[in-house]
Each structure stands twice: as structure tokens, then as C-alpha cells.
NUSETOR-25653 format. One record per atom (N, C-alpha, C, O): residue number from 1; atom name; z, x, y. Coordinates in steps of 0.001 Angstrom, whole numbers, always signed. Atoms other than C-alpha are relative to their C-alpha. Layout:
N
<k=NUM&a=CA&w=Z&u=X&v=Y>;
...
REM end
This chain:
82
<k=1&a=N&w=-7&u=+1168&v=-833>;
<k=1&a=CA&w=-17373&u=-51238&v=-29576>;
<k=1&a=C&w=-29&u=+378&v=+1469>;
<k=1&a=O&w=-274&u=-465&v=+2332>;
<k=2&a=N&w=+65&u=-424&v=-1393>;
<k=2&a=CA&w=-17218&u=-49180&v=-26439>;
<k=2&a=C&w=-1262&u=+773&v=+291>;
<k=2&a=O&w=-1645&u=+926&v=+1451>;
<k=3&a=N&w=+1216&u=-779&v=-183>;
<k=3&a=CA&w=-20351&u=-47137&v=-27005>;
<k=3&a=C&w=-1146&u=-751&v=-658>;
<k=3&a=O&w=-1008&u=-1301&v=-1751>;
<k=4&a=N&w=+1177&u=+557&v=+637>;
<k=4&a=CA&w=-23779&u=-48456&v=-27626>;
<k=4&a=C&w=-1147&u=+960&v=+212>;
<k=4&a=O&w=-1123&u=+1800&v=+1112>;
<k=5&a=N&w=+1170&u=-854&v=-105>;
<k=5&a=CA&w=-27064&u=-46776&v=-28125>;
<k=5&a=C&w=-1243&u=-857&v=-5>;
<k=5&a=O&w=-1179&u=-2079&v=-142>;
<k=6&a=N&w=+1267&u=+709&v=+41>;
<k=6&a=CA&w=-30683&u=-47695&v=-28022>;
<k=6&a=C&w=-252&u=-472&v=-1428>;
<k=6&a=O&w=-34&u=+286&v=-2373>;
<k=7&a=N&w=+312&u=+465&v=+1354>;
<k=7&a=CA&w=-31699&u=-49861&v=-30976>;
<k=7&a=C&w=-1202&u=+754&v=-546>;
<k=7&a=O&w=-2088&u=+1166&v=+203>;
<k=8&a=N&w=+1126&u=-636&v=+657>;
<k=8&a=CA&w=-34043&u=-48299&v=-33476>;
<k=8&a=C&w=-842&u=-1099&v=-624>;
<k=8&a=O&w=-356&u=-1875&v=-1447>;
<k=9&a=N&w=+945&u=+941&v=+588>;
<k=9&a=CA&w=-37078&u=-50399&v=-34300>;
<k=9&a=C&w=-1120&u=+830&v=-591>;
<k=9&a=O&w=-1903&u=+1444&v=+134>;
<k=10&a=N&w=+988&u=-826&v=+677>;
<k=10&a=CA&w=-39258&u=-48728&v=-36894>;
<k=10&a=C&w=-1191&u=-811&v=-463>;
<k=10&a=O&w=-1159&u=-2042&v=-476>;
<k=11&a=N&w=+1201&u=+638&v=+532>;
<k=11&a=CA&w=-42692&u=-49476&v=-38266>;
<k=11&a=C&w=+297&u=-538&v=-1386>;
<k=11&a=O&w=+1012&u=+87&v=-2170>;
<k=12&a=N&w=-177&u=+610&v=+1309>;
<k=12&a=CA&w=-42770&u=-51782&v=-41254>;
<k=12&a=C&w=-1121&u=+454&v=-918>;
<k=12&a=O&w=-2293&u=+461&v=-541>;
<k=13&a=N&w=+983&u=-386&v=+1015>;
<k=13&a=CA&w=-44498&u=-50569&v=-44384>;
<k=13&a=C&w=+229&u=-890&v=-1213>;
<k=13&a=O&w=+907&u=-493&v=-2161>;
<k=14&a=N&w=-203&u=+935&v=+1102>;
<k=14&a=CA&w=-44622&u=-53581&v=-46670>;
<k=14&a=C&w=+501&u=-1323&v=+531>;
<k=14&a=O&w=+65&u=-1797&v=+1581>;
<k=15&a=N&w=-540&u=+1303&v=-377>;
<k=15&a=CA&w=-42651&u=-56801&v=-46507>;
<k=15&a=C&w=+765&u=+68&v=+1315>;
<k=15&a=O&w=+1357&u=+1089&v=+1664>;
<k=16&a=N&w=-819&u=+108&v=-1203>;
<k=16&a=CA&w=-41096&u=-57963&v=-43269>;
<k=16&a=C&w=+1455&u=-172&v=-407>;
<k=16&a=O&w=+1760&u=-906&v=-1347>;
<k=17&a=N&w=-1416&u=+166&v=+264>;
<k=17&a=CA&w=-37347&u=-57637&v=-43248>;
<k=17&a=C&w=+793&u=+474&v=+1200>;
<k=17&a=O&w=+274&u=+1163&v=+2078>;
<k=18&a=N&w=-919&u=-461&v=-1031>;
<k=18&a=CA&w=-34388&u=-57078&v=-40997>;
<k=18&a=C&w=+1150&u=+709&v=-682>;
<k=18&a=O&w=+1767&u=+162&v=-1596>;
<k=19&a=N&w=-1130&u=-756&v=+533>;
<k=19&a=CA&w=-31821&u=-54418&v=-41782>;
<k=19&a=C&w=+1025&u=+134&v=+1109>;
<k=19&a=O&w=+709&u=+550&v=+2224>;
<k=20&a=N&w=-1086&u=-120&v=-963>;
<k=20&a=CA&w=-28490&u=-54520&v=-40030>;
<k=20&a=C&w=+986&u=+1030&v=-535>;
<k=20&a=O&w=+1507&u=+889&v=-1642>;
<k=21&a=N&w=-977&u=-1023&v=+371>;
<k=21&a=CA&w=-26279&u=-51443&v=-40151>;
<k=21&a=C&w=+910&u=+244&v=+1191>;
<k=21&a=O&w=+578&u=-90&v=+2328>;
<k=22&a=N&w=-897&u=-345&v=-1092>;
<k=22&a=CA&w=-23332&u=-50272&v=-38149>;
<k=22&a=C&w=+874&u=+1175&v=-414>;
<k=22&a=O&w=+1060&u=+1451&v=-1599>;
<k=23&a=N&w=-977&u=-1066&v=+213>;
<k=23&a=CA&w=-20966&u=-47366&v=-37793>;
<k=23&a=C&w=+1248&u=-413&v=+764>;
<k=23&a=O&w=+1226&u=-491&v=+1992>;
<k=24&a=N&w=-1205&u=+465&v=-697>;
<k=24&a=CA&w=-17425&u=-48510&v=-37049>;
<k=24&a=C&w=+586&u=+1084&v=+897>;
<k=24&a=O&w=+534&u=+2271&v=+574>;
<k=25&a=N&w=-648&u=-906&v=-948>;
<k=25&a=CA&w=-15640&u=-46939&v=-34088>;
<k=25&a=C&w=+1459&u=+165&v=-424>;
<k=25&a=O&w=+2352&u=-481&v=+124>;
<k=26&a=N&w=-1339&u=-170&v=+559>;
<k=26&a=CA&w=-12613&u=-45736&v=-36048>;
<k=26&a=C&w=+991&u=+521&v=+1030>;
<k=26&a=O&w=+2164&u=+147&v=+1005>;
<k=27&a=N&w=-893&u=-526&v=-1040>;
<k=27&a=CA&w=-11180&u=-43840&v=-33083>;
<k=27&a=C&w=+560&u=-1114&v=+873>;
<k=27&a=O&w=+1723&u=-1073&v=+1275>;
<k=28&a=N&w=-422&u=+1122&v=-844>;
<k=28&a=CA&w=-11022&u=-47061&v=-31076>;
<k=28&a=C&w=+1238&u=-687&v=-573>;
<k=28&a=O&w=+2121&u=-1123&v=+166>;
<k=29&a=N&w=-1105&u=+682&v=+664>;
<k=29&a=CA&w=-8631&u=-48518&v=-33641>;
<k=29&a=C&w=+1001&u=+973&v=-619>;
<k=29&a=O&w=+1844&u=+592&v=-1431>;
<k=30&a=N&w=-913&u=-1044&v=+479>;
<k=30&a=CA&w=-6832&u=-45240&v=-34337>;
<k=30&a=C&w=+55&u=+37&v=-1530>;
<k=30&a=O&w=+1125&u=+36&v=-2139>;
<k=31&a=N&w=+123&u=-35&v=+1457>;
<k=31&a=CA&w=-8083&u=-45136&v=-37913>;
<k=31&a=C&w=-811&u=+1225&v=-395>;
<k=31&a=O&w=-1661&u=+1689&v=+364>;
<k=32&a=N&w=+808&u=-1101&v=+515>;
<k=32&a=CA&w=-9433&u=-42292&v=-40012>;
<k=32&a=C&w=-1043&u=-506&v=-992>;
<k=32&a=O&w=-2051&u=+158&v=-1235>;
<k=33&a=N&w=+954&u=+633&v=+908>;
<k=33&a=CA&w=-11182&u=-44609&v=-42483>;
<k=33&a=C&w=+267&u=-1499&v=-10>;
<k=33&a=O&w=+1326&u=-1957&v=+420>;
<k=34&a=N&w=-185&u=+1447&v=+100>;
<k=34&a=CA&w=-11697&u=-48305&v=-43085>;
<k=34&a=C&w=+1005&u=-304&v=-1106>;
<k=34&a=O&w=+941&u=+268&v=-2195>;
<k=35&a=N&w=-1006&u=+379&v=+989>;
<k=35&a=CA&w=-8773&u=-49880&v=-44890>;
<k=35&a=C&w=-609&u=-961&v=-1015>;
<k=35&a=O&w=-1608&u=-1625&v=-741>;
<k=36&a=N&w=+523&u=+829&v=+1088>;
<k=36&a=CA&w=-9288&u=-51732&v=-48163>;
<k=36&a=C&w=-136&u=-1467&v=+390>;
<k=36&a=O&w=-1101&u=-2121&v=-5>;
<k=37&a=N&w=+80&u=+1417&v=-364>;
<k=37&a=CA&w=-8547&u=-55143&v=-46638>;
<k=37&a=C&w=-1164&u=-279&v=+947>;
<k=37&a=O&w=-1752&u=-1359&v=+904>;
<k=38&a=N&w=+1145&u=+166&v=-901>;
<k=38&a=CA&w=-11188&u=-54636&v=-43947>;
<k=38&a=C&w=-1299&u=+54&v=-794>;
<k=38&a=O&w=-2212&u=-735&v=-552>;
<k=39&a=N&w=+1182&u=-96&v=+857>;
<k=39&a=CA&w=-13752&u=-53559&v=-46542>;
<k=39&a=C&w=-153&u=-1284&v=-813>;
<k=39&a=O&w=-1265&u=-1787&v=-972>;
<k=40&a=N&w=+47&u=+1248&v=+766>;
<k=40&a=CA&w=-12843&u=-56625&v=-48637>;
<k=40&a=C&w=-489&u=-1154&v=+870>;
<k=40&a=O&w=-1275&u=-1984&v=+413>;
<k=41&a=N&w=+435&u=+1062&v=-908>;
<k=41&a=CA&w=-13311&u=-58898&v=-45612>;
<k=41&a=C&w=-1499&u=+103&v=+284>;
<k=41&a=O&w=-2205&u=-906&v=+258>;
<k=42&a=N&w=+1429&u=-183&v=-261>;
<k=42&a=CA&w=-16724&u=-57408&v=-44799>;
<k=42&a=C&w=-826&u=-344&v=-1238>;
<k=42&a=O&w=-1902&u=-933&v=-1128>;
<k=43&a=N&w=+697&u=+327&v=+1246>;
<k=43&a=CA&w=-17744&u=-57710&v=-48452>;
<k=43&a=C&w=-59&u=-1506&v=-197>;
<k=43&a=O&w=-1095&u=-2040&v=-593>;
<k=44&a=N&w=-26&u=+1456&v=+126>;
<k=44&a=CA&w=-16676&u=-61362&v=-48503>;
<k=44&a=C&w=-1025&u=-638&v=+926>;
<k=44&a=O&w=-1703&u=-1591&v=+542>;
<k=45&a=N&w=+979&u=+552&v=-943>;
<k=45&a=CA&w=-18792&u=-62038&v=-45431>;
<k=45&a=C&w=-1422&u=+180&v=-530>;
<k=45&a=O&w=-2259&u=-707&v=-366>;
<k=46&a=N&w=+1327&u=-218&v=+583>;
<k=46&a=CA&w=-21820&u=-60497&v=-47179>;
<k=46&a=C&w=-259&u=-1020&v=-1107>;
<k=46&a=O&w=-1357&u=-1570&v=-1195>;
<k=47&a=N&w=+140&u=+1008&v=+1053>;
<k=47&a=CA&w=-21220&u=-62782&v=-50184>;
<k=47&a=C&w=-165&u=-1393&v=+593>;
<k=47&a=O&w=-939&u=-2198&v=+75>;
<k=48&a=N&w=+148&u=+1294&v=-674>;
<k=48&a=CA&w=-20812&u=-65763&v=-47836>;
<k=48&a=C&w=-1438&u=-210&v=+463>;
<k=48&a=O&w=-2011&u=-1280&v=+264>;
<k=49&a=N&w=+1384&u=+93&v=-482>;
<k=49&a=CA&w=-24208&u=-65046&v=-46277>;
<k=49&a=C&w=-952&u=-151&v=-1182>;
<k=49&a=O&w=-1873&u=-967&v=-1137>;
<k=50&a=N&w=+873&u=+75&v=+1173>;
<k=50&a=CA&w=-25818&u=-64494&v=-49685>;
<k=50&a=C&w=+50&u=-1379&v=-641>;
<k=50&a=O&w=-968&u=-1878&v=-1121>;
<k=51&a=N&w=-141&u=+1307&v=+621>;
<k=51&a=CA&w=-24455&u=-67798&v=-50960>;
<k=51&a=C&w=-475&u=-1148&v=+861>;
<k=51&a=O&w=-871&u=-2189&v=+337>;
<k=52&a=N&w=+291&u=+1110&v=-909>;
<k=52&a=CA&w=-25189&u=-69891&v=-47897>;
<k=52&a=C&w=-1390&u=+46&v=+611>;
<k=52&a=O&w=-1778&u=-889&v=+1312>;
<k=53&a=N&w=+1289&u=-173&v=-659>;
<k=53&a=CA&w=-28615&u=-68631&v=-46868>;
<k=53&a=C&w=-1105&u=+53&v=-1038>;
<k=53&a=O&w=-1110&u=+920&v=-1912>;
<k=54&a=N&w=+1102&u=-18&v=+955>;
<k=54&a=CA&w=-31759&u=-69494&v=-48761>;
<k=54&a=C&w=-1146&u=+844&v=+545>;
<k=54&a=O&w=-1330&u=+968&v=+1756>;
<k=55&a=N&w=+1184&u=-742&v=-385>;
<k=55&a=CA&w=-34848&u=-67338&v=-48746>;
<k=55&a=C&w=+250&u=+1413&v=+494>;
<k=55&a=O&w=-653&u=+2050&v=+1035>;
<k=56&a=N&w=-285&u=-1374&v=-404>;
<k=56&a=CA&w=-33091&u=-64051&v=-48029>;
<k=56&a=C&w=+649&u=+739&v=-1164>;
<k=56&a=O&w=+1268&u=+130&v=-2037>;
<k=57&a=N&w=-677&u=-856&v=+968>;
<k=57&a=CA&w=-31914&u=-61160&v=-50158>;
<k=57&a=C&w=+1061&u=+768&v=+764>;
<k=57&a=O&w=+774&u=+1406&v=+1777>;
<k=58&a=N&w=-1102&u=-697&v=-652>;
<k=58&a=CA&w=-28534&u=-59760&v=-49229>;
<k=58&a=C&w=+437&u=+1142&v=-906>;
<k=58&a=O&w=+716&u=+947&v=-2089>;
<k=59&a=N&w=-433&u=-1186&v=+729>;
<k=59&a=CA&w=-27609&u=-56246&v=-50289>;
<k=59&a=C&w=+1318&u=+477&v=+581>;
<k=59&a=O&w=+1537&u=+413&v=+1790>;
<k=60&a=N&w=-1260&u=-598&v=-415>;
<k=60&a=CA&w=-24163&u=-54697&v=-50159>;
<k=60&a=C&w=+108&u=+1342&v=-696>;
<k=60&a=O&w=+100&u=+1418&v=-1925>;
<k=61&a=N&w=-55&u=-1360&v=+540>;
<k=61&a=CA&w=-23900&u=-50947&v=-50614>;
<k=61&a=C&w=-1167&u=+288&v=-938>;
<k=61&a=O&w=-1002&u=+931&v=-1975>;
<k=62&a=N&w=+1212&u=-278&v=+758>;
<k=62&a=CA&w=-27465&u=-50869&v=-51930>;
<k=62&a=C&w=-232&u=-892&v=-1204>;
<k=62&a=O&w=-1224&u=-715&v=-1911>;
<k=63&a=N&w=+146&u=+880&v=+1160>;
<k=63&a=CA&w=-26948&u=-53603&v=-54552>;
<k=63&a=C&w=-258&u=-1433&v=+460>;
<k=63&a=O&w=+412&u=-1951&v=+1353>;
<k=64&a=N&w=+339&u=+1383&v=-307>;
<k=64&a=CA&w=-28543&u=-57048&v=-54425>;
<k=64&a=C&w=+1133&u=-918&v=-444>;
<k=64&a=O&w=+1655&u=-782&v=-1551>;
<k=65&a=N&w=-1023&u=+992&v=+337>;
<k=65&a=CA&w=-26012&u=-59888&v=-54340>;
<k=65&a=C&w=-706&u=-1271&v=-475>;
<k=65&a=O&w=-1258&u=-2001&v=+348>;
<k=66&a=N&w=+721&u=+1164&v=+533>;
<k=66&a=CA&w=-27435&u=-62611&v=-56667>;
<k=66&a=C&w=+840&u=-1271&v=+43>;
<k=66&a=O&w=+861&u=-2031&v=-925>;
<k=67&a=N&w=-976&u=+1080&v=-103>;
<k=67&a=CA&w=-24944&u=-65195&v=-55436>;
<k=67&a=C&w=-634&u=-1369&v=-164>;
<k=67&a=O&w=-84&u=-2202&v=-885>;
<k=68&a=N&w=+606&u=+1343&v=+79>;
<k=68&a=CA&w=-27308&u=-68174&v=-55047>;
<k=68&a=C&w=-386&u=-334&v=-1435>;
<k=68&a=O&w=-235&u=-1479&v=-1862>;
<k=69&a=N&w=+365&u=+234&v=+1401>;
<k=69&a=CA&w=-28549&u=-67771&v=-58626>;
<k=69&a=C&w=+1242&u=-397&v=-792>;
<k=69&a=O&w=+1193&u=-1327&v=-1598>;
<k=70&a=N&w=-1255&u=+313&v=+688>;
<k=70&a=CA&w=-24955&u=-67794&v=-59886>;
<k=70&a=C&w=+498&u=-1386&v=+405>;
<k=70&a=O&w=+962&u=-2149&v=-442>;
<k=71&a=N&w=-470&u=+1302&v=-480>;
<k=71&a=CA&w=-24080&u=-70807&v=-57721>;
<k=71&a=C&w=-826&u=-1133&v=-599>;
<k=71&a=O&w=-276&u=-2185&v=-925>;
<k=72&a=N&w=+853&u=+1011&v=+629>;
<k=72&a=CA&w=-27059&u=-72759&v=-59098>;
<k=72&a=C&w=+386&u=-151&v=-1469>;
<k=72&a=O&w=+484&u=-1266&v=-1981>;
<k=73&a=N&w=-358&u=+21&v=+1420>;
<k=73&a=CA&w=-26098&u=-71805&v=-62657>;
<k=73&a=C&w=+1267&u=-816&v=-240>;
<k=73&a=O&w=+1360&u=-1534&v=-1236>;
<k=74&a=N&w=-1258&u=+715&v=+163>;
<k=74&a=CA&w=-22617&u=-73236&v=-62176>;
<k=74&a=C&w=+12&u=-1353&v=+711>;
<k=74&a=O&w=+1060&u=-1988&v=+828>;
<k=75&a=N&w=+123&u=+1328&v=-577>;
<k=75&a=CA&w=-23896&u=-76354&v=-60412>;
<k=75&a=C&w=+540&u=-138&v=+1408>;
<k=75&a=O&w=+787&u=-1253&v=+1867>;
<k=76&a=N&w=-502&u=+66&v=-1365>;
<k=76&a=CA&w=-22668&u=-75450&v=-56947>;
<k=76&a=C&w=-1115&u=-275&v=+1000>;
<k=76&a=O&w=-855&u=-717&v=+2118>;
<k=77&a=N&w=+1177&u=+318&v=-801>;
<k=77&a=CA&w=-26204&u=-75782&v=-55549>;
<k=77&a=C&w=-1035&u=-598&v=-933>;
<k=77&a=O&w=-1097&u=-243&v=-2110>;
<k=78&a=N&w=+1136&u=+514&v=+754>;
<k=78&a=CA&w=-29171&u=-77781&v=-56724>;
<k=78&a=C&w=-1120&u=+1024&v=+91>;
<k=78&a=O&w=-1305&u=+1646&v=+1137>;
<k=79&a=N&w=+1098&u=-964&v=+15>;
<k=79&a=CA&w=-32131&u=-75613&v=-57718>;
<k=79&a=C&w=-1033&u=-324&v=+1069>;
<k=79&a=O&w=-1642&u=+590&v=+1625>;
<k=80&a=N&w=+1009&u=+383&v=-986>;
<k=80&a=CA&w=-34384&u=-77590&v=-55365>;
<k=80&a=C&w=+388&u=+405&v=+1418>;
<k=80&a=O&w=-463&u=+425&v=+2307>;
<k=81&a=N&w=-425&u=-362&v=-1355>;
<k=81&a=CA&w=-32302&u=-76501&v=-52369>;
<k=81&a=C&w=-306&u=+1447&v=+337>;
<k=81&a=O&w=-94&u=+1868&v=+1474>;
<k=82&a=N&w=+290&u=-1407&v=-270>;
<k=82&a=CA&w=-33389&u=-72876&v=-52720>;
<k=82&a=C&w=-1239&u=+139&v=+789>;
<k=82&a=O&w=-1643&u=+1256&v=+1112>;
REM end
């Protein structure tokens, strides 16, 4: 949060997409690793985005989160809203 670098914008080979990655500044918060509750919070946010955003694929740790499909199956979203 105190250091920033130049963004990397690479050439696309295939579908258009946006990848967002980050490296936490553990020293800033006097941590040696991310705590489980912080990882759980970040994971929840990824699921929130996957469930609330149509037309995007959300991956967490390299795995696709099929949240919208599950929500439609259980009647939390109408299929036409996808």
C-alpha cells in the first residue's frame, strides 16, 4: 500500500479479459503471512462478485467459481437474468 509499480499490460492472445492480481504488503501490517480470516474475507468477496455479476467468469486460486449456476439452480436468480 506504500509502494506501487508500473502496471503490466500484456498482449492478448485469444479472448479479451481482465486479470487482477496483487501481492500484499505483509511488512506494512507486521505479518509474515496472511491470516485465515483475511483469506476467508477475500474468498467471500470473490464469491460475492461471482454471484452478483453476470457475463463474467471469476476464478479463485485457479478454480472457476460457478456461483451463478448454483444460485439459478436453487431459485435465487432467474435464468433469464444471466
